[in-house]
N, C-alpha and C positions, 0 to 999 in steps of 0.2 A: 504494500500500500504506500502510495506516494506521501511524503512528509511535506505538508504545506507550511510548516512553521516559519520558514525563511521567506515566504511569499507575503510581502507587506502590502504591495499595491499591484495592480494588473500589469503595469509597465515592466514588472520584474519577470513576467513569464518568458519572453524571448531571451532575456539576459541569463536567467537560470539555466534554461535548456541548452543554450549555446555553449555554456561552460561544461555541462554534464554530458551532452551528446551532440556536439556541433556537427559531426559528419553524418548523423542519422537523418533520415528523411522525415520532415515534419508534415508535408502536404503533397498530395498528388492531385492534379487537375488537368484533364484532357491532354495527357502526355507530358505535362510539365511537372517536374519534381523540384521541391525546395527543401534544402537541408535546414536544420535549426540554426546553423551558423549564418547562412544566407538570410534566414528570416530575421535574425537579430540585426543584421546590417540593413536590410531593406526597411525595417520598421524605424530605425534611426533616421534613415534618409527621408521617410515619409514625415516623421516628426519635424525634422529640420525644414522640410518643404512647407509644412503648415505654418511653422513659426515665421518663415520668410514671407508668407502671404499675410502676415499680421494677425494670425490667430492666437489670441492670448488665452491663458488658462481659463477654462469654463466655456470657451467658444463652442458653438454647435456646428458640427461638420456633417453635411448631408451625404448619404450614399444611396443611390438608386440604381441597382443592378442585380442581376441574378447571382446565384451562388458562384463563387470562384475563390481561388487562392488569393487573388488581389483584395477581395473584401477583408480577409483576415489580416493581410498586411496593413491595409488602411486602418482597420480597427485597432490593432496593436500599436501602430504608429501614432494614432490619435491619443492612445493612452500615454505614450512617452511625451507627447506635447501637452499633456494634461488638458486635452480637448475632450469633447463629448460627442461620440458618434451617434447620428440619428439615422437609423435604418428605415428607409422609406418603403412602404408597401407598394411594390410595383404593379399591383393589381388595381390600385386606386385610379379613379378618373381624374382628368386634369385639374378641375376645381379643388379636389381633395388634396392633390399634391401641392398646389399653391398654398392651401391653408397650412399644411404641415411645414413647408419651407418658411413661410412668413411667421408662423407661431414660434418656431424654434429660432428664428432670426439667423438662418444659415447664410453666411457670406461665401462659403465654399461648398460645392457639391461635386461628387464623383458620379459619373453617369455611364451606364453600360450601353452598348450599341443599340439595343432594342428600344431604349427610351430616349435616345437623342432627339427624335422629332417632337416628343412631348415636351421636353425641357426647352427646346428651341421655341415652342409655341407659347409657353407660360413664363418664360424668363422676364418679359416686360412687366408681368404682374407681381414680380418678386423684387422690390426695390433694393433690398439689402444684399441680394446675390451679386457678388463681384467676380468670382472665379469659378470656372467650370473645367473639370479635368475629364477627358474622354478615356474611360477605362480601357476600351479596346482600340483606341487610336482612330486614325482615319478622318478626323474632323478638320475642316479648313481653318477654323478660328481657335479651337480649344486645344491645349497641349495634350499629347498622348501620355497616358499614365507612365509607361515604361521610360519614356524620354524625360518626363518631369521628375520622376523618382531618381533616375540615375544621374541627374544633374546636381543632386543635393549632396551636402557633406555627410560622410558616413559616421561621424563621431556622435555617440549617444549624448543627447542634451542633458540627461540626468537632472531634470527639474525636480523641485521639491513638491511632492504630491502627498496629500493627506487622505486618510481612509474615508473621510466624509465628502471628498470631492466627487462630483458626478463623473461617471465614466461612459454610460450608455443611456440613451433616451429613446425608448420605443413607444410608438403610438398605438393606443387602443381605441376602439370605437367608443363614441360618446353618446350618452342617453339624450343629449340635446341636439344631436346631429353633427357635432364637431368632435373629432378625436381628441384624446388627452395624452400628453407626453409624460410617460412614466420615468421619473428620475431614479436611476439605479447607480449606486455609488461603488467605489472601489471596495469599501468595507462590506457592502451587500454581497458582492461576488466572492470575496475571500471566504465569507461565512457560508455561501452557497456551496463552494467546492468541498469544504469540510463536512457540511451537513449531508451532501449527496453521497460522500464516501461512507459516512456513518449509517446512512439509509440503505447501504449495501448495493447501490446500483452505480454510483459514480466513481468507483475505484478501478481505474484502468492501469495496466502495466505498461512500462516503457516499451514502445514499439508495437503495441497492440494495434492492428489495423481496424480502424473504426470508420463507419460510413457517416458522412455529414451530408444529409440530403434535404432536410427541411429548410424552408426559406429563411434567409439571413435576417429578414425584418421581423421574424418571430423569435420570441425568447427561446423556444425549443431549438431552433436552428443555430442561433448564436451560442447557446449553452453547450450543445454537443461539440461544436468546434472548439470553444474555449476550454472545456473540460478535457478534451483530447490533448490540446497543445500544452495546457498547464501541467500535465503529467508525463510529457514526453512521448505520447503515443503517436500514431501515424494516421493522419486524417485523409481519407479518400473522399474528395468533394464532388458532388453531382451538381451540375448547373441547374437542372430541374428534374423532377422525377419522371422517368420513363420506365415502367415496370421491367421490360425485357433488358434494358440497359443496366438497371439496378441489379438484376440477377446475374448479368455478365460480370459486373464488378465484384460481386460476392465471390464468384468462382475464381476470377483472376487474382484477386488480392487476398483471398481467404479471410474475408471480413469476419471479425469476431463479435463486435458490438455495434448496435445501431438503434436509433430512435426513429419511429415512424408514426404518423397519425393513423387512426383506424381505417380511413378511406384508402390509404396507400396499402395497408396490409390486405385489405379486401382485394385490391387490384392484383397484388402478387398471387393471392390464392387462386385467382381466376385466370392467370396467365398460363397458357399451355406449356411454356418453357420452364415453369417451376418443376415440372416432372422430369425434365432432362438435364437440369442444371445441378452441379454439385454445390449444395448449400450446407453441407455438413460442418463447415467451419463456424457457422453462426452459433454462438454460445449464449448470447444475451440479446433479447429484443425488448426495448423499452417503448411504451406507447402511451399516448395521452393527447391532450388538447381538446378531445371530445370523447364521450362515452363510446364503447365498442359493443357491437351486437354480440351476444353470447355465441351464436352460431359461427360468426366470423372468427372469433377467438378460438373456438374448438377446432375449426377447420385448419387454422394457422398452426395450432399446436400439433395437429396430426401431420402436417407437411414438414414443419421445422422440428424434426425429432432431435432430441438432445439439446434443444435450446430452451433456456429459461425465459419466461415472459414476465415482465414487471410493468404494472400499470402505475403511471405517475399522474397525480393530480396537483395542480398548482396554478398560479396566475402570474401574469407579467409583473404585477405589483409586488409579488413575493419572489422575484427572480425565478419563477417557475417551481419553487419549492412548496411542499405541502405534505402530501401523503404518498406512500408507496405500497402497492400490493405485491408482496414478494412471490417468486415463482412457486414456492411450496404452498402458498395460500390460494393458488388458482384452482379452486375446486368447489363444487356444490354451490350453495347460496353465496359464498364469498366472491364468486365471479361477478356479482353485481356490486361489490364493494370497491372502493378506491384505496383501501389499505389503511395503514396506521401512520400517524404523524412522523415526520423526520425527527430524529433526536435534535434537541435544541429549539424546536418549534413548539409553540403552545397553540393548540387548536381546540376551540370550544363551540358549543351550540347555544346561541342566545335567542331569547324570545323577543317580542316586539318592544318590551320594556328594558332591553339590554341586560336581562337576568339569565343566568345559565339554567338550561332546562335539565330535566332528569334523563338518565340513560334511556334510550329508545324513543324519546320525544323529538319531534321535528322542530327545527328552528333555523335561524340563519347561521351559516358557518363563518366563524371569525378566526383570524390568525394573528399571532404575535410572535416576533422573533427577530433575529439580526438580519434576516434577508428582506425584511419589509422596506419597501421603497421610501425614499425621502419625502416624496409627494408628487403631485401633478404639476408640471411646469406651468407657471403663470396662472394657476387656477387654485387660489387659496380656498375658495368656497367648496370646490369639488374635493379638495384634500381633506378639509374639515369634515365633510359629509362621509367620506370613505374611511377615515382614520380617526378613532376616538381614544383619548387617553383615559385610563381608569386606574385608580389606586389599587396596588397589589396587596394581597393579604399580608405579605411580609414587609410592607412599606414601599414607598416609591411609586412611580407610575409606569404602566405598560401601555404601549400603543397597539391598538387592535384594529386590524383591517377587516372591514365588513365586505365579504366576497359577493354578496348578492345571490349566492347559492343556498338552497335549503337542503338540510340533511339531518342525519342522526347518527349517533354512535351506538353500537350494540354492546352487550355486556363484556365482550372480549376486547373492546377498544377499536374495532374496525369502523371506519367511516363509510356511510352510505349516502350518496346524493339522491335526494328525493324529487326535487323540483328546483325551480329558480325563483328566488324572491323577486328579482328584477325580470324584465321581459326579454333579456338577451337570447338570441338565437345562435346556436353553434352549428355551422354547416361545414363539414370537411375540415374541422379544426379552426375555422375562421369565426371570430366573434362578430355578430351582426346585431345592431340595435334597431328595433322597429322604427324609431324616430328618424333615422337616416333614410330608410327606404320610404317611409310615409311622406317625408318632405319632397322626395322625388316624384312620387305618385300624385301628390296633391297639386303639383305644378302643371299637371295635364289639364288643359282647358275644359275637358268634359267631366272632370271629377269634382264631386261635391264633398265627399267624406271618404276616409280610408282608415283601415286598421291592418297592421301587418303582424303575422304570427308565424311560428315555426311548426311545421307538420312533419310526421315521421317520413324518413326516406331511407331505404335499404342501403344505398351507396354512401350518402353523405351524412347520415345520422339525422339531420333535419334539412328540410327545404323551405325556402321563403315563399309564403303565400300572402297575397294581398286580397283583402276583402273590401270591395269598393261600392260606394253609392254614387251614382251618376247624377249630374245636374238635370233638372226638369227640361225635357225637350232635347237633351244631348244624347249622342250615341258614341260608343267606343267598344271595341272588342278587347279580349284579353291580350291578343297579339299586339294591338295598338299600344296598350299601356306598357307592356314588356319592352317593346321597341323604343318607346319614349324614355323609359328609365335607363336604358343602355347608354344614352347620351349624357346622363347626369351622374351616375354612380358606378362604382366598380362592378364588373360582371358578376362576381360571386354574391353581390348584394341584391342583384336584380331579381324580382319575383319569378319563380319558376311556374307559378300558376296564379290565376286571378279568378275570384268568385264575385258575382254581383248580387247585392242585396238592396232592399228598399231603405233600411235604416240599421245603424250599428247599435248594439246594446250598450247602454251607459248607466252608471250609478247616478244618484240624485245630484251629485256635484259635477256631473258631466264627464267623468272619467270612463274611458272605454273599458268594458269588462272583457279583458283578453282571455281570462280563464274560460268564460262562457263560449267564446269563439273557438278556443282550442279543444274544448271537451269532445266534440264529435270525432275528432281525428285521433285523440289519445285515449279514448275510453276503454279500449281493449288492451292497452299497454300496462305492464306491471309498474312502470315508473314513468314519470312525465318528462324524461329526457331520453333520447334514443342513442 
């Protein structure tokens, strides 16, 4: 087990590994290998390049590109510059990207080839944006990443960095229609590394070939990469998930550990190539970000023989830390559980009055511990609503994060998620808030009223459904509304289906009764998340 004692801040990751195993391969991406020694040099060059661009400690650095080794160079380089990397969800629509760049105040953004046209189109709407680096090169006006990096000084800047300094800012969907920037600190991540080890899943050996396949703008994708590099393991990076390519990488590199969302696990089980590919090297498969169907899990267990499955429940606001369902607990009714809390994290169930409920009773899941975010960037009211300080029994105060998930603990201490206190929809591991989708639907000239809910979906867990009331005398089809939404919000948020009704059910204060709308679709399900 790797000793994290000497790891004080995230900038130390490439420094430590370069000294311990400089000639070992840190990353492989599309035929390109990077040793730990090269990674240390490259990240120092990135840091010096950012400093030369005027990025002072705490500056937010945007990154909009698919997975690659370059992402982790920029990430670790930003750590050395004491900057904060903002991983931008490349599935977002242009107005959403503008919001994130402006909210974070990014003066520098790194852009992958696929997103150059979008950034060219929105640049004028981002007044603070001064410098754009083309990750894949080939742009007439923007410097190519490799040229820009290699022109910088290779000396490590060794800035003074504190544990409480922000390191990563990831954006989550917002209940009011705008996403919120989650401030994760150096200290949060060091605590996460230790907690993940103690939770028996995040302990990798030096040289372990690990798959890094989930999107880098998600905490799961970033975490798998950082946990791999922090322990001197070997990261095999996928640009984007293609099931047959993923299987080929398992066979070629003898992948040992990987994290996948349930939707991807389902795709693997359905691929004909899974029967002819040597997947015997896989010893640990971690999954999370959305609940998994029991049948999908059982099928995957039968295919990946000799592999231990670990379910992980956590949130961006907790660096992804929360509970783990260990391989030996994947049986019987526990398949519906998300496991037991990580050591060092305190997880309780509170009622509507912020009082802890009895074992077996349902309430809101709240989490306290060293992985809890500093707050939501520039949103003190949202931070105050999500995190509440309470006096501890032993004195002092503890900060509790209210997850919005409803659940209960059984007598053995296993956590079960029962429902959602908030109305968030989880589709394929993506968090979608109804307000975002409703804002898009309501902009359609024929729509008078709208409610958005999540309905069961065998592939994605949940699918977005819009329930629409049309204006008197107006007409529109489901296809019309879906096509309209595609121009305004990210594709994964667009309704997959639309139902038309004469009126939406509301309570006396006018609030939409979403549970009433959800009931017909979920009434035959054992739990109200899929």
